[in-house]
LOBAMI-185722 format. One line per 2 residues: number of its first residue (from 1); their letters; for each residue x negated, z, y negated of N, C-alpha, C, O. Coordinates in pm, whole numbers. Layout:
<recs>
NUM	a	X:Z:Y:X:Z:Y:X:Z:Y:X:Z:Y ~ ...;
</recs>
This chain:
<recs>
1	mt	534:2101:-1063:652:1984:-1025:679:1994:-897:591:2017:-814 ~ 820:1977:-866:890:2015:-723:886:1865:-670:942:1773:-731;
3	wl	820:1847:-559:824:1742:-470:945:1683:-389:991:1741:-291 ~ 983:1588:-426:1113:1554:-349:1060:1508:-202:967:1431:-176;
5	ei	1134:1567:-129:1108:1536:29:1211:1414:71:1331:1411:43 ~ 1141:1319:141:1208:1203:204:1192:1218:341:1079:1228:388;
7	ep	1298:1221:416:1292:1227:549:1242:1087:595:1266:979:542 ~ 1161:1113:715:1119:967:758:1214:900:819:1304:960:877;
9	pa	1207:742:812:1299:660:844:1311:650:996:1219:679:1072 ~ 1439:604:1038:1505:592:1162:1423:448:1212:1387:363:1131;
11	gd	1405:437:1336:1343:332:1417:1415:205:1383:1356:97:1384 ~ 1548:217:1350:1628:76:1318:1614:38:1179:1680:-58:1139;
13	ef	1513:118:1074:1534:86:949:1393:9:905:1345:-1:792 ~ 1343:-39:1030:1208:-122:990:1163:-204:1108:1198:-178:1223;
15	gs	1092:-297:1077:1022:-382:1223:912:-293:1293:827:-220:1242 ~ 935:-317:1405:828:-257:1492:700:-243:1466:637:-148:1511;
17	yy	642:-341:1386:503:-372:1328:454:-257:1252:341:-210:1263 ~ 560:-207:1164:528:-91:1078:519:62:1135:478:161:1074;
19	qg	563:54:1253:551:202:1315:423:262:1310:418:382:1285 ~ 307:191:1331:179:242:1315:158:290:1178:81:386:1168;
21	yi	197:255:1094:162:293:940:278:407:924:237:514:879 ~ 377:402:945:484:523:928:414:627:1007:412:738:955;
23	dl	363:616:1107:305:733:1191:209:813:1104:206:936:1112 ~ 141:753:1031:10:804:950:59:886:849:-19:960:789;
25	vk	185:884:818:250:979:703:279:1093:770:359:1087:863 ~ 216:1217:733:243:1335:800:341:1436:692:396:1538:733;
27	nk	348:1396:574:392:1486:498:509:1394:434:493:1277:400 ~ 647:1476:422:755:1406:364:758:1401:210:850:1347:150;
29	ql	658:1457:152:646:1446:18:574:1327:-41:458:1334:-82 ~ 645:1222:-44:583:1099:-79:510:1079:-190:403:1019:-184;
31	sl	556:1121:-295:517:1112:-431:355:1189:-443:259:1144:-506 ~ 359:1317:-364:229:1387:-347:132:1310:-290:19:1300:-338;
33	il	178:1240:-162:110:1168:-77:32:1058:-166:-90:1045:-165 ~ 112:989:-235:71:869:-307:-32:925:-415:-136:864:-441;
35	rq	-1:1034:-470:-100:1083:-577:-223:1123:-522:-327:1104:-585 ~ -224:1188:-387:-344:1227:-351:-423:1119:-315:-543:1125:-339;
37	qr	-367:1001:-251:-445:893:-189:-494:815:-314:-597:748:-304 ~ -423:820:-433:-474:774:-557:-638:850:-598:-741:787:-622;
39	aq	-623:985:-595:-730:1050:-617:-851:1018:-506:-964:984:-540 ~ -814:1034:-385:-927:976:-268:-984:846:-301:-1105:829:-307;
41	ml	-892:747:-324:-943:612:-348:-1042:608:-458:-1155:562:-440 ~ -1002:654:-569:-1073:649:-665:-1207:717:-661:-1307:662:-707;
43	el	-1210:828:-611:-1332:909:-569:-1427:839:-481:-1548:851:-500 ~ -1375:758:-376:-1439:670:-297:-1520:571:-375:-1642:556:-367;
45	le	-1429:499:-461:-1486:382:-530:-1589:423:-656:-1669:340:-700 ~ -1582:539:-703:-1652:591:-802:-1809:580:-774:-1890:549:-862;
47	gl	-1842:608:-644:-1981:617:-600:-2044:487:-561:-2159:480:-517 ~ -1959:377:-579:-2001:242:-534:-2064:160:-625:-2024:150:-741;
49	te	-2193:79:-566:-2211:-2:-672:-2161:-147:-671:-2093:-178:-573 ~ -2182:-236:-757:-2123:-374:-738:-2178:-436:-599:-2105:-489:-516;
51	eq	-2309:-421:-588:-2366:-485:-468:-2303:-409:-344:-2270:-477:-247 ~ -2287:-291:-342:-2222:-223:-216:-2065:-266:-203:-2001:-261:-98;
53	sd	-2024:-303:-313:-1876:-324:-312:-1855:-465:-257:-1741:-511:-250 ~ -1964:-537:-219:-1976:-682:-184:-1974:-683:-39:-1938:-787:17;
55	yr	-2014:-558:47:-2042:-536:146:-1915:-573:260:-1798:-538:247 ~ -1970:-647:367:-1880:-667:476:-1931:-625:608:-2042:-670:636;
57	ya	-1873:-546:697:-1931:-488:819:-1939:-601:921:-2010:-580:1020 ~ -1876:-717:910:-1896:-832:983:-1872:-972:912:-1778:-977:832;
59	pe	-1943:-1079:933:-1918:-1185:863:-1789:-1222:838:-1763:-1262:724 ~ -1704:-1217:919:-1559:-1276:892:-1471:-1182:837:-1352:-1210:824;
61	kw	-1518:-1070:803:-1447:-940:757:-1436:-936:616:-1528:-988:553 ~ -1332:-881:545:-1314:-882:417:-1445:-779:370:-1497:-694:442;
63	si	-1482:-816:226:-1553:-711:152:-1473:-612:116:-1352:-623:137 ~ -1531:-483:49:-1482:-373:-8:-1391:-428:-109:-1277:-382:-111;
65	ke	-1426:-522:-194:-1347:-576:-311:-1224:-644:-250:-1112:-637:-300 ~ -1252:-705:-147:-1134:-789:-91:-1019:-691:-31:-897:-706:-37;
67	ml	-1102:-580:31:-989:-492:88:-908:-434:-23:-786:-426:-11 ~ -976:-388:-144:-922:-327:-256:-816:-433:-305:-707:-389:-341;
69	gh	-837:-557:-308:-756:-663:-373:-632:-654:-287:-522:-649:-341 ~ -645:-652:-155:-546:-651:-60:-456:-528:-74:-333:-539:-81;
71	li	-513:-421:-79:-422:-289:-86:-338:-325:-232:-217:-304:-238 ~ -399:-372:-327:-333:-388:-446:-195:-491:-444:-87:-467:-497;
73	dt	-230:-595:-376:-154:-721:-346:-44:-657:-258:71:-670:-299 ~ -61:-600:-157:53:-538:-58:106:-451:-134:225:-473:-151;
75	er	68:-363:-185:146:-267:-247:250:-301:-366:348:-232:-393 ~ 213:-411:-428:305:-493:-521:398:-532:-457:510:-505:-500;
77	vf	384:-611:-330:485:-677:-273:568:-589:-198:689:-611:-197 ~ 519:-485:-131:590:-370:-85:712:-293:-179:821:-253:-140;
79	vy	663:-288:-292:732:-183:-392:823:-308:-442:943:-280:-447 ~ 796:-418:-472:898:-509:-527:995:-520:-410:1112:-520:-447;
81	ra	978:-528:-297:1084:-516:-176:1175:-396:-216:1294:-406:-247 ~ 1111:-297:-210:1186:-166:-228:1275:-189:-343:1396:-197:-323;
83	ms	1221:-201:-474:1316:-218:-573:1410:-325:-535:1526:-286:-540 ~ 1397:-444:-501:1488:-511:-483:1616:-493:-392:1728:-541:-408;
85	ia	1568:-414:-293:1666:-366:-200:1738:-258:-258:1860:-249:-245 ~ 1663:-169:-327:1735:-66:-424:1845:-102:-498:1946:-32:-504;
87	rg	1830:-221:-563:1924:-278:-650:2017:-365:-600:2102:-417:-673 ~ 2008:-388:-464:2127:-441:-393:2091:-584:-356:2181:-658:-316;
89	ek	1991:-619:-363:1936:-754:-343:2013:-795:-191:2004:-712:-101 ~ 2071:-894:-171:2149:-948:-37:2062:-1066:29:2075:-1081:151;
91	qs	1973:-1151:-42:1891:-1250:26:1770:-1187:87:1727:-1079:46 ~ 1718:-1253:181:1609:-1199:248:1490:-1247:153:1476:-1357:99;
93	lp	1398:-1120:146:1281:-1154:72:1181:-1213:132:1172:-1184:252 ~ 1099:-1289:88:1000:-1365:165:889:-1286:219:868:-1175:171;
95	gf	812:-1336:320:693:-1269:374:584:-1315:289:607:-1375:185 ~ 462:-1288:331:331:-1320:263:227:-1324:370:236:-1249:467;
97	dq	121:-1415:353:19:-1417:441:-106:-1356:376:-174:-1406:286 ~ -125:-1231:440:-253:-1150:378:-378:-1211:358:-449:-1195:259;
99	dd	-401:-1280:450:-533:-1369:449:-560:-1453:346:-661:-1459:276 ~ -427:-1538:343:-439:-1641:222:-422:-1563:80:-470:-1613:-21;
101	yv	-367:-1462:76:-341:-1385:-59:-494:-1332:-98:-528:-1316:-215 ~ -576:-1308:7:-704:-1236:-8:-797:-1381:-77:-860:-1387:-183;
103	kt	-778:-1474:19:-853:-1602:-6:-843:-1653:-150:-943:-1689:-212 ~ -743:-1654:-193:-701:-1699:-326:-700:-1607:-427:-697:-1647:-544;
105	gk	-703:-1466:-394:-734:-1358:-501:-865:-1369:-558:-889:-1306:-660 ~ -955:-1444:-503:-1099:-1431:-554:-1125:-1291:-609:-1145:-1270:-728;
107	fd	-1123:-1189:-507:-1158:-1053:-554:-1316:-1049:-551:-1367:-968:-627 ~ -1385:-1113:-485:-1552:-1084:-494:-1597:-1135:-622:-1709:-1100:-660;
109	qr	-1514:-1226:-709:-1559:-1274:-824:-1542:-1170:-938:-1601:-1184:-1045 ~ -1463:-1070:-914:-1435:-983:-1010:-1520:-840:-999:-1573:-800:-895;
111	sl	-1522:-784:-1106:-1603:-668:-1088:-1518:-541:-1018:-1398:-520:-1037 ~ -1590:-476:-947:-1533:-343:-887:-1453:-251:-998:-1352:-188:-967;
113	es	-1506:-249:-1124:-1413:-167:-1212:-1309:-220:-1246:-1214:-145:-1267 ~ -1288:-377:-1265:-1160:-443:-1288:-1067:-409:-1182:-952:-379:-1210;
115	lr	-1118:-413:-1035:-1032:-373:-944:-985:-246:-924:-878:-227:-867 ~ -1079:-123:-981:-1020:1:-959:-930:51:-1051:-862:151:-1028;
117	ke	-921:-36:-1197:-839:-19:-1300:-702:-76:-1234:-602:-5:-1235 ~ -702:-201:-1179:-580:-253:-1129:-509:-158:-1026:-389:-130:-1025;
119	ye	-616:-107:-928:-552:-39:-832:-485:93:-888:-382:131:-833 ~ -538:166:-994:-490:256:-1050:-368:247:-1113:-286:339:-1110;
121	tv	-346:108:-1188:-221:71:-1260:-116:49:-1171:-2:83:-1203 ~ -142:-8:-1055:-28:-50:-954:18:81:-873:138:102:-855;
123	rn	-85:174:-822:-16:289:-780:52:383:-855:138:451:-798 ~ 24:402:-999:99:472:-1090:226:404:-1113:331:469:-1113;
125	as	224:296:-1130:356:206:-1118:448:253:-1008:560:301:-1029 ~ 388:236:-879:459:288:-753:524:403:-767:644:420:-747;
127	ia	431:500:-807:472:648:-807:601:656:-906:710:710:-886 ~ 554:584:-1017:697:604:-1119:818:540:-1048:921:606:-1043;
129	ff	815:428:-995:936:384:-936:980:467:-835:1099:497:-843 ~ 916:513:-737:960:594:-636:1009:713:-666:1102:760:-600;
131	es	956:777:-768:1024:914:-828:1138:870:-919:1207:960:-966 ~ 1167:747:-949:1282:714:-1026:1421:693:-941:1531:685:-997;
133	ld	1406:686:-818:1500:657:-714:1606:772:-695:1554:883:-689 ~ 1727:771:-686:1835:854:-654:1856:865:-500:1828:764:-435;
135	pk	1898:964:-440:1893:995:-297:1964:876:-228:1929:850:-113 ~ 2068:794:-292:2140:698:-213:2047:582:-217:2055:505:-121;
137	sw	1973:558:-296:1877:414:-307:1777:432:-206:1725:328:-164 ~ 1737:541:-157:1633:576:-51:1706:517:95:1629:493:188;
139	le	1821:499:111:1896:458:222:1953:326:229:2022:289:325 ~ 1926:253:128:1958:101:100:1870:46:213:1760:92:244;
141	ig	1937:-69:276:1873:-138:369:1892:-308:342:2002:-360:319 ~ 1780:-372:348:1792:-531:295:1693:-600:388:1651:-538:486;
143	ma	1653:-727:362:1606:-790:461:1465:-845:377:1464:-892:263 ~ 1351:-824:464:1235:-853:411:1157:-939:526:1140:-881:634;
145	nd	1114:-1054:513:1053:-1131:622:1150:-1156:722:1108:-1172:837 ~ 1259:-1161:703:1361:-1181:806:1380:-1055:911:1411:-1064:1029;
147	vg	1352:-933:835:1345:-805:931:1432:-727:834:1428:-744:712 ~ 1516:-636:900:1590:-530:834:1500:-419:783:1415:-393:867;
149	vs	1491:-353:686:1408:-268:604:1483:-179:513:1560:-228:431 ~ 1462:-32:523:1521:43:422:1409:58:303:1296:9:311;
151	vr	1447:118:214:1368:158:88:1300:270:153:1179:283:139 ~ 1374:358:228:1293:482:276:1180:431:358:1072:489:346;
153	ai	1191:317:450:1088:285:534:983:232:455:869:256:494 ~ 996:163:349:892:126:272:822:241:200:700:231:187;
155	gy	884:347:151:820:450:89:748:496:175:650:551:126 ~ 753:499:319:659:553:416:543:449:452:426:484:471;
157	iv	586:321:458:488:206:491:379:198:361:263:165:385 ~ 412:222:251:321:214:138:197:314:173:81:276:190;
159	pg	234:422:180:115:540:215:58:508:337:-64:523:341 ~ 116:465:442:68:450:555:-26:342:562:-134:356:620;
161	he	8:231:505:-95:128:506:-196:149:409:-281:60:411 ~ -217:243:319:-320:267:257:-417:374:346:-540:373:351;
163	ah	-324:467:416:-402:557:497:-487:483:598:-604:511:623 ~ -412:380:656:-503:299:748:-640:240:695:-750:263:745;
165	hl	-618:167:596:-731:101:510:-839:224:458:-960:204:469 ~ -796:332:411:-874:447:376:-965:479:512:-1087:492:502;
167	tv	-905:488:620:-964:529:744:-1085:409:776:-1202:434:805 ~ -1031:287:765:-1117:166:790:-1239:157:709:-1348:119:750;
169	lr	-1206:200:572:-1333:191:461:-1416:297:486:-1537:281:469 ~ -1359:438:535:-1470:523:580:-1546:513:676:-1663:548:666;
171	er	-1495:461:793:-1545:427:928:-1621:318:920:-1735:344:959 ~ -1605:189:882:-1658:56:882:-1739:24:775:-1834:-52:793;
173	yl	-1711:76:657:-1788:23:543:-1873:147:481:-1995:129:475 ~ -1832:240:446:-1907:354:370:-2010:433:456:-2096:505:404;
175	ne	-1999:419:572:-2111:447:670:-2232:373:660:-2344:418:685 ~ -2202:239:617:-2302:148:614:-2372:106:467:-2468:30:465;
177	v	-2324:154:365:-2361:122:240:-2431:234:179:-2473:225:64;
</recs>
């Protein structure tokens, strides 16, 4: 497969909050990165027990299941934003409170296997969506959470956000379980 290369977004294509995520993406082949991350995440989850997936490195921090649920929810929100903007949405898309989503998601009440399957399904759908875009769609800009953002920026934010959480998972969780 020939991987489509997408140039990194310009600084005016996203809110400054996302710069750290975008900086974590070192390869312009976004579809390849998304596939590699999927494999890495599934491999990391494969070796965990249910008990281990309930681990929190501090009392107020998310469990591994909650972090995975957060990744699923956030990717859905970001890809919805990208799809809406690519399709010409003119209204500002709403923000969301990640902590409220995790709290009401009740991820700790689910099995790790059900979350793993959902993660894989969401990531596969994200890959299919991004691979379907034509070159013009990547450059479309819309509003999300009252901040201008391009589809291209979201294409970088999705793997950057996961890269951040993969690092946290390895450094703060997996060293302890």
